[in-house]
N, C-alpha and C positions, 0 to 999 in steps of 0.2 A: 310953840312946840313943846309939850313936854318934855322932861329929861329923859323918861323911858324912850322916847320915839328919838329924841337926840342920839342915846347911846345905841340904840337899835340900828339906826343907819350907820353909826361909827363903826360897830362890831360886824354890820352886813359889807360895808368898804372894805375892812381889813380882810375879810374873809374872801372876797372876789380879787383883791391884790394878791392875797395868798396863793389863791387857785392859778392865778395868771402867772405868777412865780415858781409853781410848781412846786410848792409846800406840801407837807404832810395832809392827808385828807383827814385823819383823825382831828388835828387842829381847825382845819377850814371847817368840818362839821360842829366842833365844839362852838365857834364862833356863830355860825349860822342858828344852831338852834337857840344859843343865847340870846340872839338877836328876835329870835320868833316869842321866847319867852317873855322879853322885855315888852313886844308888842302886846303881847295878851296880860300882862300883869294888871291887877286893878288898883294896885298900890303905888305909890310913887317911890321909885329906887331909893332916891335918896333919904328917906324915911327909914330905909330897912336897915337893920344891924347886920354885921358881918356874919351872925349866926343864921339871920333870917333869909340872908342872901346864898348862902352856902346851903341852905335846905332847900332851894329850888332845884328843878331838876336839870343835870348836867353842869350845875355850877361848883366849882372848886376852888382851891386857894387862888390860883392865877387868875381866873377870870374876876374873882372876888378883888383881888389888889389892883388890877386894872381897872376895875369898875370905881372903886372908891378913890384912886388916884386920880382918875379922869374927874371924879365930881369935885375934889379937892382942888386940883390943880388945872384942871382942863386939857390936860393931855398925860401922855405916858408912854415910855420908850417904844413900844412896838407902833405905836400910832403916829409918832415921829417919823419912824424908818420907812411907815408907809406912803406917809404924806411926802417923801423924798422920792417916791416914783414920779416917771414924766407925767406931768398934770394932763396931756392929753390922752396918754393910757389910761389914767384914772377916770378921764371923762368919758371914755368910750365904756369901761366896765360898769360906771355909774347909770350911762344910757341903758344898760342891761345887753350889751354886747356878751355873748358867751368867753370867758376869759381863754380858752383854748383859742379862739378865733382870733381874738386881740394879740396874741402872741404869734399867730401865724401871719398875721398882717404885718405884724413889725419886723419879723425874721426873714419872710418872702418878698415882700412888697416895699419895705420901708415906710408902711403907714403908722404914723401915732398920734392920730387924732380923728375924730367924728368929720372935722372939717376936710383933713387930707383926704379921708374917704370918700367924702362926697364929691370934692373936685375931681378925684381921680376917676370916679364912677361916672360922672357929669362929662369930662373931657374924655371919655373913651380910654383913657391909659392905665385904668385898674386891670391888672392881670393876677389872676387868683390861680395861676397854674403853679403846681407845687405843693399846694395848700389841700389837707386832705377833704374829702368830700363832707363830712360831716361840719367841719369848719367853715368850708365854702357855702354851705348850704345855710349856716347860721349869718355869715356874712350878708348873703343877699337876702334872706328874711328882713333882717336888721335895716339893709337900704330900703326895702320895700316899705318898711314900717315908718322909716323916718324920712 
Protein backbone atom coordinates (compact mmCIF):
# COMPACT_ATOMS: atom_id res chain seq x y z
CA UNK A 1 0.00 0.00 0.00
CA UNK A 2 1.36 3.42 -0.90
CA UNK A 3 1.60 6.21 1.64
CA UNK A 4 -1.03 8.09 -0.38
CA UNK A 5 -3.48 5.19 0.03
CA UNK A 6 -2.56 4.80 3.69
CA UNK A 7 -3.18 8.48 4.41
CA UNK A 8 -6.37 8.50 2.33
CA UNK A 9 -7.72 5.69 4.50
CA UNK A 10 -6.75 7.50 7.68
CA UNK A 11 -8.47 10.73 6.65
CA UNK A 12 -11.53 8.73 5.55
CA UNK A 13 -11.61 7.04 8.97
CA UNK A 14 -11.32 10.42 10.68
CA UNK A 15 -14.19 11.81 8.58
CA UNK A 16 -16.46 8.83 9.36
CA UNK A 17 -15.82 8.96 13.12
CA UNK A 18 -16.26 12.73 13.18
CA UNK A 19 -19.56 12.34 11.33
CA UNK A 20 -20.63 9.67 13.83
CA UNK A 21 -19.73 12.09 16.64
CA UNK A 22 -21.75 14.91 15.05
CA UNK A 23 -18.80 17.17 14.26
CA UNK A 24 -18.99 20.13 11.89
CA UNK A 25 -19.77 19.09 8.31
CA UNK A 26 -17.21 21.67 7.11
CA UNK A 27 -14.39 19.75 8.86
CA UNK A 28 -15.72 16.37 7.77
CA UNK A 29 -15.94 17.45 4.13
CA UNK A 30 -12.37 18.79 4.22
CA UNK A 31 -11.09 15.37 5.33
CA UNK A 32 -13.23 13.51 2.77
CA UNK A 33 -12.04 15.80 -0.02
CA UNK A 34 -8.40 15.43 1.02
CA UNK A 35 -8.80 11.66 1.07
CA UNK A 36 -10.10 11.78 -2.51
CA UNK A 37 -7.26 14.08 -3.54
CA UNK A 38 -4.69 11.68 -2.09
CA UNK A 39 -6.27 8.75 -3.94
CA UNK A 40 -5.98 10.60 -7.25
CA UNK A 41 -2.45 11.94 -6.74
CA UNK A 42 0.14 10.78 -9.25
CA UNK A 43 2.98 11.84 -6.96
CA UNK A 44 3.92 10.38 -3.59
CA UNK A 45 2.74 12.67 -0.81
CA UNK A 46 5.92 12.06 1.18
CA UNK A 47 7.93 13.62 -1.68
CA UNK A 48 5.92 16.85 -1.67
CA UNK A 49 7.07 20.05 0.02
CA UNK A 50 4.76 21.94 2.34
CA UNK A 51 4.15 24.49 -0.42
CA UNK A 52 3.30 21.79 -2.96
CA UNK A 53 0.98 20.07 -0.51
CA UNK A 54 -0.86 23.32 0.29
CA UNK A 55 -1.23 23.99 -3.44
CA UNK A 56 -3.54 20.97 -3.70
CA UNK A 57 -7.27 21.79 -3.78
CA UNK A 58 -8.74 22.21 -0.30
CA UNK A 59 -5.46 21.72 1.56
CA UNK A 60 -4.62 24.32 4.16
CA UNK A 61 -2.25 24.62 7.06
CA UNK A 62 -4.13 22.18 9.34
CA UNK A 63 -4.32 19.30 6.86
CA UNK A 64 -0.73 19.95 5.76
CA UNK A 65 0.47 19.83 9.38
CA UNK A 66 -1.45 16.62 10.11
CA UNK A 67 -0.07 15.02 6.96
CA UNK A 68 3.54 15.94 7.70
CA UNK A 69 3.19 14.93 11.34
CA UNK A 70 1.82 11.52 10.29
CA UNK A 71 4.63 11.03 7.78
CA UNK A 72 7.20 11.91 10.45
CA UNK A 73 5.70 10.32 13.58
CA UNK A 74 3.09 7.86 12.36
CA UNK A 75 0.32 9.68 14.22
CA UNK A 76 -1.08 13.07 15.25
CA UNK A 77 -3.36 14.19 18.11
CA UNK A 78 -6.66 14.03 16.19
CA UNK A 79 -5.87 10.51 14.98
CA UNK A 80 -5.07 9.46 18.55
CA UNK A 81 -8.45 10.84 19.69
CA UNK A 82 -10.27 9.05 16.86
CA UNK A 83 -8.56 5.77 17.69
CA UNK A 84 -9.92 5.97 21.26
CA UNK A 85 -13.46 5.54 19.91
CA UNK A 86 -14.80 2.04 20.58
CA UNK A 87 -13.20 -0.36 18.08
CA UNK A 88 -16.60 -1.95 17.38
CA UNK A 89 -18.02 1.42 16.40
CA UNK A 90 -15.01 2.14 14.19
CA UNK A 91 -15.44 -1.31 12.67
CA UNK A 92 -19.05 -0.65 11.71
CA UNK A 93 -18.01 2.65 10.16
CA UNK A 94 -15.09 1.03 8.33
CA UNK A 95 -17.47 -1.65 7.00
CA UNK A 96 -19.44 1.14 5.35
CA UNK A 97 -22.38 1.66 7.68
CA UNK A 98 -23.83 5.16 7.65
CA UNK A 99 -22.48 7.10 10.68
CA UNK A 100 -25.97 8.25 11.72
CA UNK A 101 -27.16 4.62 11.63
CA UNK A 102 -24.22 3.54 13.82
CA UNK A 103 -25.06 6.29 16.31
CA UNK A 104 -28.75 5.28 16.29
CA UNK A 105 -27.89 1.60 16.86
CA UNK A 106 -25.68 2.50 19.79
CA UNK A 107 -28.16 4.90 21.39
CA UNK A 108 -31.42 3.02 20.76
CA UNK A 109 -30.36 -0.63 20.75
CA UNK A 110 -27.04 -0.67 22.62
CA UNK A 111 -25.31 -2.26 19.64
CA UNK A 112 -21.66 -1.30 19.24
CA UNK A 113 -20.19 -3.79 16.76
CA UNK A 114 -21.00 -5.61 13.54
CA UNK A 115 -20.85 -8.88 15.48
CA UNK A 116 -23.46 -7.69 17.98
CA UNK A 117 -25.62 -6.42 15.12
CA UNK A 118 -25.48 -9.77 13.31
CA UNK A 119 -26.11 -11.70 16.53
CA UNK A 120 -29.17 -9.57 17.35
CA UNK A 121 -30.45 -9.80 13.79
CA UNK A 122 -30.01 -13.57 13.52
CA UNK A 123 -31.35 -14.16 17.02
CA UNK A 124 -34.48 -12.13 16.35
CA UNK A 125 -33.70 -9.65 19.14
CA UNK A 126 -32.86 -6.68 16.92
CA UNK A 127 -35.29 -3.87 17.60
CA UNK A 128 -35.14 -0.89 15.28
CA UNK A 129 -38.04 0.91 16.91
CA UNK A 130 -37.27 4.52 17.65
CA UNK A 131 -34.65 4.64 14.91
CA UNK A 132 -35.50 7.08 12.11
CA UNK A 133 -36.55 5.55 8.79
CA UNK A 134 -33.43 6.59 6.86
CA UNK A 135 -31.11 5.02 9.42
CA UNK A 136 -33.35 1.95 9.78
CA UNK A 137 -33.19 1.44 5.99
CA UNK A 138 -29.40 1.86 6.06
CA UNK A 139 -29.13 -0.79 8.79
CA UNK A 140 -31.34 -3.22 6.86
CA UNK A 141 -29.29 -2.62 3.67
CA UNK A 142 -26.07 -3.17 5.61
CA UNK A 143 -27.35 -6.46 7.01
CA UNK A 144 -28.47 -7.59 3.56
CA UNK A 145 -25.02 -6.86 2.09
CA UNK A 146 -23.01 -8.35 4.94
